[in-house]
C-alpha positions in Angstrom: 69.9 143.5 107.3 69.4 142.7 111.0 65.6 142.5 110.6 66.0 140.3 107.5 68.2 137.8 109.5 65.6 137.8 112.3 62.8 137.1 109.8 64.6 134.2 108.2 65.4 132.8 111.7 61.7 133.0 112.7 60.7 131.1 109.6 63.3 128.4 110.4 62.2 128.1 114.0 58.5 127.9 113.1 59.2 124.8 110.9 58.6 126.5 107.5 60.7 128.1 104.9 59.0 130.8 102.7 55.6 129.3 103.5 56.5 125.6 102.9 56.0 123.4 105.9 58.8 121.0 106.8 57.3 117.5 107.1 58.7 115.1 109.7 57.9 111.5 109.0 55.6 110.0 111.6 54.0 106.6 112.4 50.7 106.4 114.2 51.1 110.1 115.1 54.6 109.9 116.6 57.9 110.8 115.2 60.9 108.4 115.3 62.4 110.5 118.1 59.1 110.0 120.1 59.2 106.3 119.6 62.9 106.3 120.5 62.2 107.8 123.9 59.7 105.1 124.6 62.4 102.5 124.2 63.6 103.3 127.7 60.1 102.9 129.2 59.8 100.6 132.2 57.0 98.7 130.6 58.2 95.8 128.3 55.0 96.0 126.2 55.6 99.8 125.6 59.2 99.1 124.6 58.1 96.3 122.3 55.5 98.5 120.7 58.1 101.3 120.2 60.7 99.0 118.6 58.1 97.5 116.3 56.9 100.9 115.2 60.5 102.0 114.4 60.9 98.8 112.4 57.9 99.7 110.3 59.2 103.2 109.8 62.2 101.8 107.9 64.9 104.3 106.9 62.8 107.1 108.5 63.7 105.6 111.9 67.2 107.2 111.7 66.5 109.9 114.4 66.1 107.0 116.9 69.5 105.5 115.9 71.0 105.8 119.4 68.1 104.4 121.4 67.7 101.6 118.9 71.4 100.6 119.3 70.9 100.7 123.1 67.8 98.5 122.7 70.0 95.7 121.3 70.8 95.0 125.0 67.2 95.0 126.1 66.0 92.0 128.2 62.9 91.5 126.0 63.7 89.4 122.9 60.8 91.1 121.0 62.5 94.5 121.5 65.9 93.3 120.5 64.6 91.5 117.3 62.6 94.6 116.1 65.5 96.9 117.0 67.8 94.8 114.9 65.6 94.9 111.8 65.0 98.6 112.3 68.7 99.3 112.2 69.1 97.1 109.1 66.4 99.0 107.3 68.0 102.3 108.2 70.8 101.1 106.0 74.3 102.6 105.7 73.4 105.4 108.1 73.3 102.9 110.9 77.0 102.0 110.5 77.6 103.0 114.1 75.6 100.0 115.2 77.7 97.5 113.3 79.9 96.5 116.2 76.9 95.9 118.4 75.2 93.7 115.8 78.4 91.8 115.2 78.6 91.1 118.9 75.1 89.5 118.7 76.2 87.3 115.7 79.3 86.2 117.6 77.1 84.9 120.5 76.4 81.2 119.8 73.3 81.1 122.0 71.8 84.4 121.0 68.2 83.9 119.6 68.6 86.9 117.1 71.9 85.8 115.5 70.3 85.3 112.1 68.4 88.6 112.2 71.6 90.5 113.2 73.5 88.8 110.3 70.8 90.0 107.9 71.0 93.5 109.3 74.8 93.6 108.8 74.1 92.9 105.1 71.4 95.5 104.9 73.7 98.1 106.4 76.4 96.9 104.0 79.4 98.2 105.9 82.7 96.2 105.8 84.2 98.3 108.5 85.3 97.1 112.0 84.4 93.6 113.0 81.6 92.9 110.5 83.7 91.1 107.9 85.5 88.6 110.3 82.3 87.9 112.2 80.3 87.2 109.0 83.2 85.0 107.8 82.9 83.0 111.0 79.1 82.8 110.6 79.6 81.4 107.1 81.3 78.4 108.7 78.8 77.9 111.5 77.1 74.6 112.0 73.6 76.2 111.6 72.7 76.2 107.8 70.3 79.1 108.2 73.0 81.2 109.7 75.4 80.2 106.9 72.7 81.2 104.3 72.1 84.6 105.9 75.9 85.1 106.1 76.3 84.4 102.4 73.7 87.1 101.5 75.2 89.6 103.9 78.7 89.0 102.5 77.2 89.6 99.0 76.1 93.0 100.2 79.3 94.2 101.8 81.2 92.7 98.8 80.5 95.9 97.0 83.1 97.5 99.2 85.7 94.7 99.4 86.8 91.7 97.3 87.7 89.9 100.5 84.3 88.2 100.7 84.7 86.3 97.4 86.8 83.3 98.6 84.2 82.7 101.3 81.3 82.9 98.9 83.1 80.5 96.5 83.5 78.0 99.4 79.8 78.4 100.2 78.8 77.4 96.6 80.1 73.9 97.6 78.0 73.7 100.8 76.0 70.5 101.3 72.8 72.5 102.1 70.8 73.6 99.0 69.7 76.9 100.6 73.2 77.9 101.4 74.5 77.2 97.9 71.6 79.2 96.5 72.3 82.2 98.7 76.0 82.1 97.7 75.0 82.1 94.0 72.7 85.1 94.5 75.4 86.9 96.4 78.0 86.4 93.7 75.5 87.4 91.0 74.9 90.7 92.8 78.7 91.5 92.7 78.8 91.2 88.9 82.2 91.5 87.3 83.9 91.8 90.7 83.2 88.1 91.2 85.0 86.9 88.1 87.1 84.6 90.2 84.0 82.7 91.2 83.0 81.8 87.6 84.5 78.3 87.6 82.7 77.5 90.9 79.5 78.8 89.5 79.8 76.8 86.3 80.1 73.6 88.3 76.6 74.4 89.7 75.0 74.4 86.2 74.3 70.7 86.8 73.1 71.1 90.4 70.2 69.0 91.5 68.2 72.2 92.4 66.4 73.8 89.5 66.4 77.2 91.2 70.2 77.1 91.7 70.7 76.1 88.0 68.5 79.0 86.9 70.1 81.6 89.1 73.6 80.4 88.3 72.9 81.3 84.7 71.9 84.8 85.7 74.9 85.2 88.0 77.3 84.1 85.3 75.7 86.4 82.8 76.2 89.4 85.1 79.8 88.4 86.0 80.8 87.8 82.3 78.8 90.8 81.0 76.8 88.7 78.6 73.0 89.2 78.0 70.9 88.1 80.9 68.5 85.3 79.9 64.9 86.3 80.4 62.6 84.0 82.4 59.6 82.8 80.6 56.3 84.1 82.0 53.1 82.2 81.8 50.4 83.6 79.5 47.5 82.2 81.4 45.0 84.8 82.5 42.9 85.3 85.6 45.6 84.8 88.2 48.5 86.8 89.4 49.8 84.3 92.0 53.2 82.6 91.5 53.4 78.8 91.1 53.7 76.8 94.3 57.3 76.9 95.6 59.5 73.8 95.7 60.8 72.4 98.9 63.8 74.6 99.0 62.4 77.6 97.2 59.9 80.1 98.6 60.3 82.9 96.0 60.9 83.2 92.3 63.3 85.5 90.6 61.6 87.8 88.1 63.4 89.6 85.3 61.7 92.6 83.8 62.2 93.5 80.2 61.2 97.1 79.6 61.3 98.0 75.9 62.4 101.4 74.6 61.2 102.3 71.0 63.2 104.4 68.6 62.8 108.2 69.2 61.4 108.9 65.7 58.8 106.1 65.7 55.4 106.1 67.2 55.3 105.2 71.0 55.2 101.5 71.4 52.6 99.9 73.6 53.8 99.5 77.2 55.2 96.1 78.1 52.9 94.3 80.6 54.6 94.8 84.0 55.7 91.8 86.1 55.4 93.8 89.3 52.4 94.8 91.4 51.8 98.5 92.3 54.2 100.1 94.8 53.2 100.5 98.4 55.5 103.5 98.9 58.0 105.3 96.5 61.2 103.6 97.7 59.8 100.3 98.7 58.3 98.8 95.6 56.2 95.6 95.5 57.2 92.6 93.4 55.0 89.6 92.5 54.9 87.3 89.6 52.1 88.0 87.1 50.8 85.9 84.2 51.5 88.0 81.2 53.5 87.4 78.1 56.5 89.7 77.5 56.7 90.5 73.7 60.1 89.9 72.2 62.0 93.1 71.4 62.4 94.1 67.8 65.7 94.9 66.1 65.2 98.6 66.8 64.5 98.1 70.5 67.0 97.8 73.3 66.6 95.5 76.3 67.6 96.8 79.8 67.1 94.0 82.3 66.3 94.7 86.0 67.4 91.9 88.3 65.3 91.1 91.3 66.8 89.1 94.2 64.1 86.8 95.7 63.0 87.0 99.3 65.1 84.7 101.5 63.6 82.9 104.5 65.9 82.8 107.4 63.8 80.8 109.9 60.2 79.4 110.1 58.5 77.7 113.0 56.5 74.5 112.8 52.7 75.1 113.2 50.9 73.5 116.1 49.0 70.3 115.4 45.7 71.0 117.1 44.0 68.6 119.5 40.8 68.6 117.3 42.9 67.5 114.3 44.6 64.8 116.4 41.3 63.5 117.5 40.0 63.2 113.9 43.4 62.1 112.5 43.5 64.9 109.9 46.6 65.1 107.7 47.5 67.0 104.6 48.8 70.4 103.4 47.8 73.9 104.1 48.8 76.4 101.4 49.0 80.1 102.2 49.6 83.2 100.2 51.9 85.4 102.3 52.9 89.0 101.8 56.6 89.6 102.7 57.0 93.3 103.1 60.0 95.4 102.3 60.3 96.4 106.0 61.0 92.9 107.1 57.5 92.2 108.4 54.8 89.7 107.3 51.8 91.4 105.9 48.5 89.8 104.8 48.2 86.0 105.0 45.4 84.3 103.1 44.5 80.6 103.0 44.5 79.1 99.5 44.0 75.5 100.5 43.1 74.5 104.0 42.3 71.5 106.1 40.1 72.9 108.9 40.1 71.6 112.4 42.1 74.6 113.6 45.1 73.7 111.3 44.5 76.7 109.0 44.7 79.1 111.8 47.8 77.4 113.2 49.5 77.6 109.8 48.6 81.3 109.5 50.1 82.1 113.0 53.3 80.2 112.1 53.6 82.1 108.8 53.3 85.4 110.7 56.4 84.5 112.7 58.6 83.8 109.6 61.9 85.6 109.7 63.2 86.6 106.3 65.3 89.0 104.2 63.1 91.0 101.9 63.3 90.7 98.2 65.4 93.4 96.4 65.3 95.2 93.1 68.4 97.1 92.2 69.6 96.7 95.8 66.5 98.1 97.4 64.1 96.1 99.5 60.7 95.4 97.9 57.5 93.7 98.9 56.8 90.2 97.5 53.9 87.8 97.5 54.8 84.1 97.8 53.1 80.8 98.5 54.0 79.0 101.7 53.0 75.4 102.4 52.8 73.6 105.7 52.4 69.8 105.8 50.6 68.2 108.7 51.3 64.5 109.2 49.3 62.3 111.7 51.7 60.2 113.8 50.1 57.2 115.5 
């Protein structure tokens, strides 16, 4: 018996159990713990590299939870910003960092207030100071912060009904993006947000088409009625979504998988409205041009709701000296990949102007701060069009 215990212990210490090696997630050859130790390096560039690596590791960055929380007080804004997103992507397991993130949101002049607000929503904990701080953020003069607070409150609303009065108030906000975020948040809460139904019904005549559309989906979830399916274009040859409107940078896609009767022959699979997944738990969503066949009487419809990506902040691109000299004006349209880990992926130019303006727009797009799209509460990749307008001022 003594030797058996020793043998099992040796297997455990060697990193394998009965011949199966225990895999530790790594990024660029380093584990989360390795990157976490580099967060205390004297070099700002090394700390920035480490925090960015942990952000890209997503929930696998959990072993670096303590150094990431400490990095929230780093003097380098790059380190702080990436540490915030890394903690948010870890999710509920990062609940110990909530008070630190709430402290950032409470600082009026902190450059990462919006990111910290989004992270509180991703962690989804209503414990401690998160709820009152988000309530205060929902009344802030900055509309981008109010919008981020609405989405965050929608996440923690799964634990408490105390967020609903604040979200109802935000449906009356003068800013379109804030009202839209409040609608999406209430829709995620489903029947719990029954008290918000009158406020939502008043938005059915809103000036914003996206708000009118998502209000219908929100009311359907709250009232338990069938969710209306969005019509998908039947044009072929392109998988890109239509250009976004001024206040809309992502579309909401509703999937309609069809399940045939057990005794009948297997039905043809429904064309998917999603791109292939980039990793098992972070699926990629993009609008495709396929027609979803209507379900037959014997088929059942199980809708899957996707919350669109929400832009928190975007910088203005630089108007180049060459473009100024030639008095160039117009729009640059980009196709931008918004990843589930909160980073901007591939950016391609769909329509450009030249004179250095295309490159300027691409660089501005790469600095966009956003909350990833979600499907069933899990972050997913999305592909959206972003337009930058360049106006020549004499």
